[in-house]
Backbone as CSV, one residue per row, in Angstrom:
resi,resn,N_x,N_y,N_z,CA_x,CA_y,CA_z,C_x,C_y,C_z
1,MET,-0.355,12.648,-8.153,-1.325,13.726,-8.106,-1.811,14.007,-9.517
2,LYS,-3.081,14.089,-9.684,-3.656,14.474,-10.964,-4.341,15.808,-10.770
3,GLY,-3.863,16.825,-11.460,-4.450,18.147,-11.316,-4.327,18.689,-9.910
4,GLY,-3.258,18.315,-9.203,-3.051,18.807,-7.848,-3.797,18.016,-6.788
5,ILE,-4.528,16.958,-7.214,-5.292,16.148,-6.268,-4.562,14.828,-6.055
6,LEU,-4.326,14.471,-4.818,-3.672,13.210,-4.486,-4.711,12.102,-4.528
7,LEU,-4.484,11.114,-5.407,-5.369,9.957,-5.437,-5.073,9.098,-4.217
8,LYS,-5.854,8.068,-3.990,-5.699,7.247,-2.789,-4.406,6.428,-2.875
9,PRO,-3.381,6.823,-2.116,-2.110,6.091,-2.169,-2.206,4.765,-1.430
10,PHE,-1.339,3.824,-1.799,-1.320,2.510,-1.169,-0.385,2.585,0.033
11,ILE,-0.910,3.114,1.142,-0.145,3.303,2.372,-0.990,2.874,3.566
12,HIS,-0.315,2.678,4.685,-0.977,2.426,5.964,-0.449,3.457,6.950
13,LEU,-1.345,4.158,7.597,-0.957,5.185,8.557,-0.857,4.604,9.958
14,PHE,0.109,5.098,10.726,0.200,4.729,12.133,0.929,5.840,12.877
15,GLU,0.703,5.866,14.159,1.331,6.899,14.972,1.849,6.304,16.270
16,THR,2.822,6.999,16.837,3.353,6.663,18.150,2.977,7.824,19.059
17,PRO,3.245,7.735,20.340,2.873,8.851,21.216,3.468,10.206,20.802
18,LYS,4.597,10.199,20.107,5.232,11.464,19.760,5.336,11.753,18.267
19,ASN,5.135,10.743,17.398,5.374,10.939,15.969,4.282,10.310,15.115
20,TYR,4.290,10.695,13.836,3.314,10.222,12.861,4.070,9.621,11.686
21,TYR,3.535,8.507,11.163,4.222,7.777,10.098,3.208,7.245,9.090
22,PHE,3.739,6.882,7.922,2.988,6.028,7.015,3.917,4.943,6.508
23,TYR,3.338,3.774,6.263,4.066,2.671,5.659,3.686,2.659,4.196
24,ASP,4.662,2.890,3.320,4.428,2.873,1.882,4.596,1.436,1.396
25,VAL,3.506,0.823,1.004,3.507,-0.584,0.632,4.355,-0.828,-0.615
26,ASN,4.269,0.057,-1.595,5.036,-0.133,-2.824,6.541,0.025,-2.609
27,ARG,6.944,0.851,-1.683,8.365,1.055,-1.392,8.855,0.191,-0.237
28,ASN,7.931,-0.413,0.511,8.260,-1.238,1.668,9.085,-0.445,2.681
29,GLU,8.613,0.773,2.976,9.329,1.652,3.895,8.357,2.401,4.798
30,ASN,8.804,2.687,6.021,8.097,3.568,6.935,8.659,4.969,6.753
31,VAL,7.768,5.959,6.737,8.187,7.342,6.537,7.576,8.207,7.631
32,LYS,8.424,8.963,8.305,7.963,9.881,9.348,7.466,11.171,8.678
33,VAL,6.285,11.631,9.098,5.708,12.865,8.558,5.195,13.715,9.708
34,GLY,4.912,14.959,9.400,4.330,15.855,10.392,2.857,15.548,10.611
35,LYS,2.324,16.060,11.701,0.924,15.807,12.051,-0.025,16.315,10.969
36,ASP,0.270,17.476,10.382,-0.619,18.032,9.359,-0.653,17.161,8.103
37,VAL,0.505,16.651,7.684,0.551,15.755,6.526,-0.162,14.447,6.857
38,TYR,0.055,13.935,8.061,-0.601,12.708,8.517,-2.128,12.866,8.458
39,GLU,-2.631,13.960,8.974,-4.081,14.195,8.976,-4.622,14.352,7.560
40,TYR,-3.841,14.992,6.697,-4.261,15.131,5.293,-4.322,13.752,4.628
41,LEU,-3.275,12.944,4.814,-3.268,11.597,4.236,-4.415,10.757,4.802
42,SER,-4.688,10.923,6.084,-5.795,10.199,6.701,-7.121,10.584,6.049
43,SER,-7.291,11.856,5.741,-8.537,12.294,5.094,-8.657,11.713,3.688
44,ILE,-7.533,11.535,3.000,-7.551,10.931,1.663,-7.892,9.440,1.767
45,ILE,-7.251,8.758,2.700,-7.450,7.310,2.864,-8.898,6.990,3.238
46,THR,-9.487,7.795,4.101,-10.852,7.531,4.563,-11.914,8.139,3.646
47,ASN,-11.475,8.657,2.500,-12.382,9.287,1.527,-13.100,10.504,2.094
48,ASN,-12.523,11.102,3.105,-13.070,12.325,3.679,-12.227,13.491,3.160
49,ASN,-12.523,13.943,1.954,-11.707,14.958,1.299,-12.028,16.365,1.792
50,ALA,-12.480,16.477,3.039,-12.831,17.787,3.587,-11.589,18.652,3.822
51,LEU,-10.446,18.020,4.065,-9.236,18.791,4.330,-8.604,19.272,3.030
52,ASN,-8.405,20.569,2.940,-7.697,21.132,1.796,-6.264,21.389,2.223
53,PRO,-5.308,20.897,1.425,-3.913,21.076,1.839,-3.474,22.531,1.717
54,ASN,-2.794,23.012,2.750,-2.215,24.347,2.647,-0.929,24.231,1.830
55,LYS,-0.242,25.327,1.624,0.948,25.340,0.784,2.032,24.408,1.322
56,SER,2.218,24.397,2.634,3.236,23.554,3.259,2.936,22.071,3.042
57,ILE,1.692,21.672,3.261,1.300,20.276,3.057,1.466,19.900,1.596
58,HIS,1.014,20.781,0.707,1.119,20.520,-0.729,2.580,20.312,-1.137
59,GLU,3.488,21.126,-0.620,4.912,20.991,-0.943,5.487,19.692,-0.383
60,ASP,5.089,19.334,0.844,5.562,18.082,1.444,5.090,16.868,0.629
61,ILE,3.829,16.872,0.231,3.273,15.775,-0.565,3.978,15.704,-1.917
62,LYS,4.189,16.857,-2.540,4.872,16.902,-3.835,6.285,16.333,-3.706
63,HIS,6.993,16.700,-2.642,8.348,16.196,-2.416,8.343,14.677,-2.224
64,LEU,7.389,14.167,-1.430,7.286,12.723,-1.219,6.997,11.994,-2.534
65,LYS,6.121,12.559,-3.367,5.818,11.963,-4.676,7.062,11.941,-5.560
66,GLU,7.848,13.014,-5.528,9.076,13.078,-6.324,10.078,12.016,-5.877
67,LEU,10.058,11.668,-4.591,10.949,10.641,-4.065,10.417,9.224,-4.315
68,GLY,9.231,9.121,-4.906,8.664,7.821,-5.254,7.683,7.256,-4.242
69,TYR,7.309,8.057,-3.246,6.336,7.612,-2.250,4.922,7.974,-2.694
70,LEU,3.943,7.427,-1.980,2.518,7.749,-2.155,1.981,7.344,-3.527
71,SER,2.495,6.258,-4.068,2.013,5.755,-5.356,0.638,5.111,-5.173
72,GLU,-0.185,5.247,-6.182,-1.522,4.649,-6.160,-1.496,3.214,-6.685
73,ASN,-0.343,2.747,-7.179,-0.245,1.418,-7.786,-0.545,0.330,-6.768
74,ARG,-1.310,-0.635,-7.209,-1.647,-1.783,-6.376,-1.415,-3.047,-7.192
75,ILE,-0.876,-4.059,-6.540,-0.669,-5.334,-7.209,-2.034,-5.931,-7.508
76,GLU,-2.259,-6.305,-8.760,-3.552,-6.849,-9.141,-3.582,-8.365,-9.065
77,ILE,-2.443,-8.993,-9.404,-2.419,-10.448,-9.386,-0.997,-10.909,-9.100
78,ILE,-0.900,-11.942,-8.305,0.376,-12.599,-8.062,0.208,-14.019,-8.584
79,GLU,1.030,-14.375,-9.554,0.858,-15.666,-10.195,2.200,-16.379,-10.321
80,HIS,2.201,-17.650,-10.002,3.397,-18.470,-10.134,3.658,-18.724,-11.619
81,PRO,4.922,-18.793,-12.023,5.231,-19.022,-13.443,4.631,-20.311,-14.015
82,LEU,4.377,-21.306,-13.194,3.814,-22.570,-13.682,2.303,-22.662,-13.495
83,SER,1.643,-21.560,-13.145,0.188,-21.585,-12.924,-0.568,-22.072,-14.150
84,ASN,-0.091,-21.708,-15.335,-0.778,-22.118,-16.564,-0.681,-23.623,-16.797
85,ASP,0.299,-24.273,-16.187,0.482,-25.715,-16.357,-0.241,-26.531,-15.288
86,LEU,-0.899,-25.889,-14.349,-1.555,-26.589,-13.248,-2.593,-27.590,-13.758
87,GLU,-3.370,-27.196,-14.762,-4.396,-28.096,-15.295,-3.753,-29.358,-15.877
88,LEU,-2.624,-29.215,-16.537,-1.907,-30.362,-17.086,-1.472,-31.315,-15.972
89,TYR,-0.920,-30.754,-14.901,-0.496,-31.589,-13.782,-1.674,-32.307,-13.142
90,LEU,-2.818,-31.636,-13.032,-3.999,-32.267,-12.447,-4.547,-33.370,-13.343
91,GLU,-4.500,-33.165,-14.670,-4.960,-34.185,-15.606,-4.105,-35.443,-15.510
92,ARG,-2.863,-35.281,-15.163,-1.948,-36.427,-15.048,-2.002,-37.036,-13.648
93,GLN,-3.034,-36.705,-12.912,-3.284,-37.235,-11.573,-2.101,-36.997,-10.641
94,LEU,-1.769,-35.775,-10.542,-0.704,-35.363,-9.643,-1.004,-35.844,-8.238
95,GLY,-0.045,-36.478,-7.600,-0.257,-37.068,-6.282,-0.043,-36.111,-5.135
96,MET,0.740,-35.060,-5.337,1.044,-34.149,-4.242,1.250,-32.749,-4.811
97,LEU,0.758,-31.764,-4.071,0.938,-30.371,-4.451,1.440,-29.619,-3.230
98,ILE,2.562,-28.966,-3.356,3.140,-28.214,-2.244,3.039,-26.736,-2.570
99,LEU,2.393,-25.979,-1.693,2.299,-24.537,-1.838,3.292,-23.900,-0.886
100,GLN,4.130,-23.047,-1.413,5.130,-22.381,-0.581,4.748,-20.913,-0.440
101,VAL,4.638,-20.463,0.800,4.278,-19.082,1.097,5.512,-18.377,1.649
102,THR,5.747,-17.175,1.185,6.927,-16.449,1.628,6.824,-16.054,3.096
103,GLN,7.955,-15.982,3.755,8.004,-15.505,5.131,8.265,-14.006,5.176
104,CYS,8.409,-13.399,4.026,8.743,-11.969,3.960,7.541,-11.167,3.460
105,CYS,6.401,-11.348,4.062,5.208,-10.611,3.658,5.434,-9.122,3.855
106,ASN,5.070,-8.327,2.858,5.240,-6.879,2.970,3.901,-6.143,2.890
107,LEU,2.824,-6.849,3.167,1.468,-6.278,3.201,1.047,-5.668,1.875
108,ARG,1.526,-6.187,0.760,1.163,-5.641,-0.544,-0.134,-6.216,-1.088
109,CYS,-0.649,-7.229,-0.461,-1.827,-7.914,-0.984,-3.095,-7.368,-0.324
110,ASP,-4.066,-6.948,-1.129,-5.318,-6.410,-0.588,-6.127,-7.452,0.170
111,VAL,-5.955,-8.731,-0.119,-6.740,-9.758,0.549,-6.072,-10.265,1.814
112,ASN,-4.919,-9.741,2.154,-4.219,-10.114,3.375,-5.086,-9.729,4.568
113,ILE,-5.348,-10.692,5.468,-6.247,-10.415,6.594,-5.712,-9.317,7.493
114,TYR,-4.391,-9.142,7.537,-3.822,-8.128,8.400,-3.975,-6.736,7.800
115,VAL,-4.142,-6.639,6.487,-4.359,-5.351,5.843,-5.775,-4.862,6.091
116,LEU,-6.718,-5.767,6.202,-8.123,-5.393,6.324,-8.499,-4.932,7.733
117,VAL,-7.633,-5.134,8.709,-7.935,-4.771,10.086,-7.668,-3.287,10.282
118,ASP,-8.666,-2.539,10.725,-8.480,-1.118,11.042,-7.966,-1.009,12.453
119,ILE,-6.884,-0.258,12.600,-6.298,-0.071,13.935,-6.717,1.266,14.479
């Protein structure tokens, strides 16, 4: 929060028939929240800042921030340690290149096709 204003956190909101949650991408955790906090976070995410947080919402958001949730940090680049040597390998007529993708995706990448889908 800067000056009491919550910047756009790197989270994904979702709800079940009875509860409201957000997935904090930086913490790789699901967090259950009340409907009022959920609606406030939704207004921040959609850039619809029409909702002003009441004291209860403000305290809940402050507590979540103190616990390390709702960070605005986003991964800018993911680079393999040998990326700088790729040109050298290509100059030497490398015969095979194997790309290994993790099976433990945590939706931290903005270009991930599953992140771009609005539910």
